[in-house]
C-alpha positions, 0 to 999 in steps of 0.5 A: 199860167192859165189854159185858154180855149177858144170855141168858134160857133157859126150860130149859138148852139153849134158849139154845144152840138159839136163840142159840148161834152168837150167844153165841159171837160175843159172847164172841169180841168181848169181851162178858161173857155171862151165861145164866140158865136158869129151869126144871129137870126136877125130881121128882116129874115127872122122875127125880131124876138128870135136873136135875143131868145137864142142868145139867152138860151146860149148863155144858159147852156154855157152856164151848164157847161162851165163856159167862162166867156160868151161873146156874140158878134151878131152878124146876119145868119144866111147873109154873112157870106154876102158881107165884108170879110173884115166884118167877120175876120176882124172881131175874131182876130181881136178875140185871138189877140186878146186870149192867145189860146192854146186850143181852138175848136172851129166848125167843119165846113159842111153844107151850111153856107154860114159854117163854111164862111166861119170856117174860112175866117177861123182858119185865117185867125188861127194861122201860126203867126202872131197870137196864133203861135200860142195854139197847140191844137186847132181842130174841127168839130162836127155839127149834128145835121149840117155836117151829115147833109153833105153830098158824098164825094162832091164835098169834104167829108168829116174824117175824125182824127182826135177823140175826146171821152164824153162818158162823164160829161155827155149828160151835161151836153144833153142838158145844155142843148135842152136849154135851146127850146127854139132849136130842139127837135123831137125824136127822130129829128137830127137835133133831138136829144136822142140824136146827140146821145146816138152820135156820142155812142157811135163815136165812142164805139169807134174807139172803145168808149161808152161815149165820145166826141170826135174832131178832125185836127187841122194842126197840132203841136205840143199835143202832149200838153193837151193829153196829159193829166189835167188835159182832155184827150182819151 
């Protein structure tokens, strides 16, 4: 039986920033990884050429990481919270029903309004009923910049409860994010390659690894299946 992972991204690039090294580990271990990007930078708020460019960058990044299936819902960035709940939940639910994944990686509800809305939708479709009953783990990833711009004490804090060794796949994550010419920032920008390496080094130092990615677990059952040989945990 194939092992399937669903990674939900508010925007193309969030999945690489938050879980790129883990996605690469999953792919290397034989998992079928599907990435669903909810939002796109659409007119009239953004120039018409931006969304196709970012999608092409995302597909190139996914190829580096070994993503099996890339899907783009093309809901309007920044405005998605103003739209119909069904316009987001419906497509995500259809993906869940099709895949019945064992693992779902979803965004942490941080400062960005799109991240919060997509988190809410992800929590709905990953409930342990129907196709969600197949899930062995649901975990939130941190997004460089957005997750760290919360107001301490006034908004939820990202508190890691699961760490994945990124030592062997960090450079693939860095290469993948390098595909996002439209999003990449120069050092010391929060979305610079230096910042990605620095966060991975810090998360690794917390658990005695050279480099790591950290997640906050929402729900986990059958955890041993994910952490055993061929799995992805530390």
